[in-house]
VEXKEDO-343580 format. One record per residue (C-alpha): residue number from 0; residue in three letters; x, y, z. Coordinates in steps of 0.05 Angstrom, whole numbers. Example, Ala and Ser with C-alpha at 12.3 -4.5 7.8 and 13.67 -1.06 7.14 Angstrom:
2
(0,ALA,(246,-90,156))
(1,SER,(273,-21,143))
END
This chain:
390
(0,MET,(-290,-249,-244))
(1,LEU,(-259,-225,-310))
(2,ASN,(-253,-155,-282))
(3,ILE,(-218,-182,-220))
(4,VAL,(-168,-220,-262))
(5,LEU,(-154,-162,-309))
(6,LEU,(-145,-113,-252))
(7,GLY,(-101,-164,-217))
(8,LEU,(-58,-172,-279))
(9,THR,(-51,-96,-286))
(10,SER,(-30,-92,-213))
(11,LEU,(18,-150,-224))
(12,LEU,(52,-115,-282))
(13,THR,(53,-48,-246))
(14,ASP,(84,-79,-184))
(15,ILE,(137,-113,-226))
(16,SER,(154,-43,-248))
(17,SER,(149,-11,-179))
(18,GLU,(188,-65,-142))
(19,MET,(244,-63,-192))
(20,VAL,(253,9,-167))
(21,TYR,(227,16,-95))
(22,PRO,(278,-26,-57))
(23,LEU,(335,10,-93))
(24,ILE,(312,80,-73))
(25,PRO,(349,82,-6))
(26,PHE,(414,61,-40))
(27,PHE,(404,108,-99))
(28,LEU,(392,165,-50))
(29,ALA,(455,146,-12))
(30,SER,(495,149,-77))
(31,LEU,(468,221,-84))
(32,GLY,(490,239,-13))
(33,ALA,(421,238,19))
(34,GLY,(411,208,89))
(35,PRO,(352,180,130))
(36,ALA,(320,248,141))
(37,ALA,(317,261,66))
(38,LEU,(290,191,55))
(39,GLY,(235,204,106))
(40,LEU,(218,271,73))
(41,ILE,(215,241,3))
(42,GLU,(174,179,20))
(43,GLY,(129,215,69))
(44,LEU,(115,275,25))
(45,ALA,(105,233,-38))
(46,GLU,(57,184,-4))
(47,SER,(18,237,35))
(48,THR,(10,284,-24))
(49,ALA,(-16,227,-66))
(50,SER,(-62,204,-11))
(51,LEU,(-100,269,-12))
(52,LEU,(-124,250,-82))
(53,LYS,(-153,183,-62))
(54,VAL,(-216,210,-30))
(55,VAL,(-223,260,-87))
(56,SER,(-218,206,-141))
(57,GLY,(-262,159,-102))
(58,ARG,(-315,213,-95))
(59,LEU,(-309,231,-169))
(60,SER,(-319,159,-189))
(61,ASP,(-382,155,-146))
(62,ARG,(-411,220,-174))
(63,THR,(-398,204,-248))
(64,GLY,(-398,127,-249))
(65,HIS,(-333,130,-288))
(66,ARG,(-285,87,-248))
(67,LYS,(-247,57,-306))
(68,GLY,(-222,123,-336))
(69,LEU,(-193,146,-270))
(70,THR,(-160,78,-260))
(71,ILE,(-126,83,-328))
(72,ALA,(-103,155,-315))
(73,GLY,(-73,135,-247))
(74,TYR,(-34,75,-274))
(75,GLY,(-9,119,-332))
(76,ALA,(18,171,-284))
(77,SER,(55,117,-245))
(78,ALA,(88,94,-309))
(79,LEU,(111,166,-322))
(80,GLY,(139,170,-251))
(81,LYS,(186,112,-264))
(82,LEU,(212,147,-326))
(83,LEU,(225,211,-288))
(84,LEU,(274,175,-241))
(85,VAL,(327,178,-296))
(86,VAL,(323,254,-298))
(87,PRO,(386,285,-266))
(88,GLY,(379,334,-208))
(89,GLY,(398,299,-144))
(90,TRP,(348,279,-90))
(91,PRO,(298,334,-109))
(92,ALA,(290,299,-176))
(93,VAL,(277,234,-139))
(94,LEU,(224,271,-98))
(95,LEU,(190,294,-162))
(96,ALA,(191,225,-193))
(97,ARG,(165,191,-130))
(98,THR,(110,244,-123))
(99,VAL,(86,234,-195))
(100,ASP,(86,159,-185))
(101,ARG,(47,164,-120))
(102,ILE,(-1,214,-148))
(103,GLY,(-17,161,-199))
(104,LYS,(-31,113,-143))
(105,GLY,(-74,165,-109))
(106,VAL,(-117,174,-171))
(107,ARG,(-126,100,-186))
(108,SER,(-132,65,-119))
(109,ALA,(-203,82,-96))
(110,PRO,(-236,75,-165))
(111,ARG,(-200,9,-177))
(112,ASP,(-219,-19,-109))
(113,ALA,(-291,4,-119))
(114,LEU,(-291,-32,-186))
(115,ILE,(-269,-95,-149))
(116,ALA,(-324,-87,-96))
(117,ASP,(-376,-72,-150))
(118,SER,(-357,-135,-187))
(119,THR,(-367,-182,-128))
(120,SER,(-418,-201,-76))
(121,GLU,(-406,-186,-2))
(122,ALA,(-399,-260,13))
(123,ALA,(-340,-266,-35))
(124,ARG,(-310,-196,-26))
(125,GLY,(-253,-217,20))
(126,ARG,(-231,-269,-30))
(127,ALA,(-236,-220,-88))
(128,PHE,(-192,-169,-53))
(129,GLY,(-146,-225,-29))
(130,LEU,(-137,-251,-100))
(131,HIS,(-123,-180,-126))
(132,ARG,(-72,-168,-70))
(133,GLY,(-41,-236,-83))
(134,MET,(-32,-220,-158))
(135,ASP,(-7,-151,-141))
(136,THR,(45,-180,-94))
(137,ALA,(65,-234,-144))
(138,GLY,(86,-175,-187))
(139,ALA,(126,-149,-129))
(140,VAL,(161,-216,-122))
(141,ILE,(178,-217,-196))
(142,GLY,(200,-144,-196))
(143,THR,(245,-151,-135))
(144,GLY,(274,-215,-166))
(145,ILE,(290,-178,-230))
(146,ALA,(323,-121,-193))
(147,LEU,(364,-171,-152))
(148,GLY,(386,-207,-215))
(149,ILE,(407,-143,-249))
(150,ILE,(447,-121,-188))
(151,LEU,(481,-188,-181))
(152,GLY,(496,-191,-255))
(153,GLY,(520,-122,-271))
(154,GLY,(529,-79,-209))
(155,THR,(488,-20,-186))
(156,ASN,(467,11,-252))
(157,TYR,(406,45,-225))
(158,VAL,(388,83,-289))
(159,ARG,(385,18,-329))
(160,VAL,(338,-13,-277))
(161,PHE,(293,49,-277))
(162,LEU,(287,49,-353))
(163,LEU,(271,-25,-356))
(164,SER,(217,-16,-304))
(165,VAL,(176,27,-352))
(166,ILE,(161,-32,-398))
(167,PRO,(116,-73,-352))
(168,ALA,(83,-8,-327))
(169,VAL,(60,10,-397))
(170,ALA,(36,-62,-410))
(171,GLY,(-7,-59,-348))
(172,VAL,(-41,5,-371))
(173,ALA,(-57,-28,-438))
(174,LEU,(-94,-85,-403))
(175,LEU,(-142,-37,-368))
(176,PHE,(-177,-21,-433))
(177,LEU,(-206,-92,-431))
(178,VAL,(-240,-80,-364))
(179,ARG,(-316,-77,-369))
(180,GLU,(-348,-23,-326))
(181,GLY,(-419,-29,-299))
(182,THR,(-476,17,-318))
(183,ARG,(-459,90,-311))
(184,ARG,(-502,138,-271))
(185,ALA,(-565,152,-310))
(186,GLN,(-584,223,-328))
(187,GLY,(-631,254,-277))
(188,VAL,(-608,209,-221))
(189,PRO,(-580,252,-164))
(190,PRO,(-507,241,-144))
(191,PRO,(-492,209,-77))
(192,PRO,(-500,254,-17))
(193,ARG,(-440,295,6))
(194,LEU,(-393,260,53))
(195,ARG,(-399,285,125))
(196,TRP,(-361,254,182))
(197,ARG,(-419,257,232))
(198,SER,(-468,223,184))
(199,MET,(-422,164,168))
(200,PRO,(-442,95,194))
(201,PRO,(-414,91,266))
(202,GLY,(-374,27,252))
(203,LEU,(-340,58,192))
(204,ARG,(-324,121,230))
(205,VAL,(-292,83,288))
(206,PHE,(-251,39,241))
(207,LEU,(-225,98,202))
(208,GLY,(-203,131,267))
(209,ILE,(-165,68,288))
(210,ALA,(-133,62,220))
(211,LEU,(-108,133,224))
(212,LEU,(-79,121,294))
(213,PHE,(-43,59,268))
(214,THR,(-14,97,209))
(215,LEU,(20,148,253))
(216,GLY,(68,94,275))
(217,ASN,(73,60,207))
(218,SER,(130,95,171))
(219,SER,(155,79,101))
(220,ASN,(179,8,88))
(221,THR,(245,37,64))
(222,PHE,(264,45,137))
(223,LEU,(260,-31,145))
(224,LEU,(308,-39,86))
(225,LEU,(354,13,116))
(226,ARG,(352,-23,183))
(227,ALA,(371,-89,150))
(228,SER,(428,-54,114))
(229,GLY,(452,-25,179))
(230,ALA,(452,-94,210))
(231,GLY,(502,-117,158))
(232,ALA,(462,-138,97))
(233,SER,(491,-121,29))
(234,THR,(450,-88,-26))
(235,ALA,(437,-156,-56))
(236,GLY,(420,-183,14))
(237,VAL,(370,-128,27))
(238,LEU,(337,-142,-40))
(239,ALA,(334,-216,-22))
(240,LEU,(300,-199,44))
(241,TYR,(250,-155,8))
(242,LEU,(237,-211,-40))
(243,VAL,(222,-258,18))
(244,TYR,(175,-206,47))
(245,ASN,(136,-202,-18))
(246,VAL,(132,-278,-25))
(247,SER,(103,-282,45))
(248,TYR,(55,-225,30))
(249,MET,(32,-260,-34))
(250,LEU,(21,-327,0))
(251,TRP,(-20,-297,57))
(252,SER,(-64,-250,16))
(253,TYR,(-116,-298,-11))
(254,PRO,(-121,-343,51))
(255,ALA,(-131,-280,93))
(256,GLY,(-187,-257,48))
(257,TRP,(-219,-326,51))
(258,LEU,(-213,-328,126))
(259,SER,(-245,-259,132))
(260,ASP,(-305,-285,91))
(261,ARG,(-311,-344,138))
(262,LEU,(-291,-318,207))
(263,GLY,(-303,-243,200))
(264,ARG,(-258,-185,179))
(265,THR,(-242,-160,249))
(266,LYS,(-212,-226,275))
(267,VAL,(-163,-227,217))
(268,LEU,(-145,-153,226))
(269,ILE,(-132,-163,300))
(270,CYS,(-82,-218,284))
(271,GLY,(-50,-175,230))
(272,TYR,(-40,-114,273))
(273,ALA,(-12,-156,330))
(274,VAL,(38,-188,283))
(275,TYR,(59,-119,260))
(276,GLY,(71,-96,331))
(277,ALA,(114,-157,346))
(278,VAL,(153,-150,281))
(279,TYR,(170,-77,294))
(280,CYS,(193,-94,364))
(281,GLY,(238,-146,332))
(282,PHE,(267,-94,284))
(283,ALA,(281,-49,344))
(284,ALA,(321,-105,377))
(285,MET,(359,-122,313))
(286,GLY,(431,-99,306))
(287,GLU,(499,-117,278))
(288,GLY,(507,-172,330))
(289,SER,(439,-204,318))
(290,ALA,(431,-276,295))
(291,ALA,(435,-284,219))
(292,TRP,(366,-315,216))
(293,LEU,(330,-257,251))
(294,PRO,(323,-210,191))
(295,TRP,(295,-267,149))
(296,LEU,(244,-285,203))
(297,LEU,(223,-213,212))
(298,PHE,(212,-200,137))
(299,VAL,(172,-265,131))
(300,CYS,(127,-243,189))
(301,TYR,(122,-173,161))
(302,GLY,(96,-203,97))
(303,ALA,(44,-241,137))
(304,TYR,(21,-176,169))
(305,SER,(12,-144,100))
(306,GLY,(-26,-204,74))
(307,LEU,(-71,-206,135))
(308,THR,(-90,-132,133))
(309,ASP,(-85,-99,64))
(310,GLY,(-142,-131,27))
(311,VAL,(-183,-145,89))
(312,GLU,(-184,-71,109))
(313,LYS,(-212,-53,40))
(314,ALA,(-264,-108,44))
(315,LEU,(-286,-83,113))
(316,VAL,(-293,-11,89))
(317,ALA,(-333,-35,28))
(318,ASP,(-378,-76,75))
(319,LEU,(-392,-16,120))
(320,ALA,(-403,36,66))
(321,PRO,(-466,43,22))
(322,ARG,(-457,22,-50))
(323,GLU,(-469,92,-79))
(324,ALA,(-413,121,-36))
(325,ARG,(-367,61,-36))
(326,GLY,(-312,95,-77))
(327,THR,(-314,155,-30))
(328,ALA,(-308,112,32))
(329,ILE,(-251,70,4))
(330,GLY,(-217,134,-18))
(331,LEU,(-226,166,50))
(332,HIS,(-195,106,84))
(333,ALA,(-135,108,36))
(334,THR,(-129,184,45))
(335,LEU,(-129,181,121))
(336,THR,(-79,125,125))
(337,GLY,(-35,153,70))
(338,ALA,(-35,224,97))
(339,GLY,(-8,196,163))
(340,LEU,(54,172,126))
(341,LEU,(84,241,122))
(342,PRO,(86,255,197))
(343,ALA,(102,181,209))
(344,SER,(160,180,161))
(345,LEU,(187,248,182))
(346,LEU,(182,227,255))
(347,ALA,(217,161,240))
(348,GLY,(274,198,205))
(349,VAL,(282,247,262))
(350,LEU,(279,193,315))
(351,TRP,(330,151,277))
(352,ASP,(379,210,274))
(353,SER,(367,235,345))
(354,ALA,(351,174,387))
(355,GLY,(381,117,347))
(356,PRO,(354,67,296))
(357,ALA,(313,27,347))
(358,ALA,(269,86,366))
(359,PRO,(222,90,305))
(360,PHE,(210,15,309))
(361,LEU,(192,17,382))
(362,LEU,(140,71,365))
(363,GLY,(113,28,308))
(364,GLY,(109,-33,353))
(365,ALA,(69,5,405))
(366,THR,(19,32,354))
(367,GLY,(10,-37,322))
(368,LEU,(-8,-69,388))
(369,ALA,(-53,-10,406))
(370,ALA,(-90,-17,339))
(371,ALA,(-101,-92,352))
(372,ALA,(-131,-77,420))
(373,ALA,(-175,-21,393))
(374,VAL,(-204,-64,337))
(375,ALA,(-219,-119,388))
(376,LEU,(-255,-71,434))
(377,PHE,(-291,-24,387))
(378,VAL,(-301,-52,317))
(379,ARG,(-353,-103,295))
(380,ASP,(-363,-137,228))
(381,GLY,(-423,-110,191))
(382,THR,(-461,-111,127))
(383,SER,(-466,-54,77))
(384,ALA,(-496,9,105))
(385,PRO,(-565,29,79))
(386,ALA,(-570,77,20))
(387,GLY,(-559,149,37))
(388,ALA,(-521,134,101))
(389,LEU,(-463,178,80))
END
């Protein structure tokens, strides 16, 4: 439990840092003269490039047994990415900063999640991931609140916000040195077998395919913020909506993990994907003439979707994968879903510019509902796969 709390606190501090920055990116880019297509390129390329590292770092943590060091390196790179945002150079400089930040996430995510899975039993895994996601999102709530307070108190001084965001990021890295890692791989013990798609447990293979399909319609969250802005919300109003989203996400994370331990992972995921589909259809219908309460309702429900799916997906992958290849499987899931963000975000930007702002949200709504149906039809809860299954 100590590891879960320490990793949760690190994520909390890092998300304070990240969410002081992330909701301001669309407005910062607009001040530099960049539009939705550039936003889609930056967010999609940064996320997808970083995602390619997730399976690599997960596999490396399985082969060496060194999950902690990779986790520290990843969080350190994310702290550096925040600092690079103050470097002048227009939107290409923002692309560099976001890429470094997301590379850090790519390096740390699978080893950290494998540490969480290694530190808990299967019966409590949903709650462990739910607690971690709840603490992570509590940091997002605090970070977004800080950004909102700075904007309301002193205008849009983006550089000042970016510099302040480095402080909690560095503090989070320092906490990781207290994490206790399990026994490392003994000398003479062979590494886990090489990952091959055909030899993966069937349930894991099916779920990974559905997750990839879903991601192709799941563009960057910055498009939601841009949509709210286009519907009439001010910069402070958009930040307030994002704060509401994170509060909802935080409140749903642990109950969702608890429910997945009791009722099964797939039931919770079906609900989450269905909520996503409905929310994106709501964003498609939203416009300047929409009721004032609609954006608030949509962001609350979008937070519920994140809480219902984020930690539960990781717990399901950990359930279906053998222990000795758990980091690889978690990393592969993150890589597949993250790699889909580049085409998804690029497509969203192109659809927005060519067919109107409702188009990318209609696509997202359709893929969310399709994912819910696919999980209901083809995925079953399961216990950990036997050793050597991958």
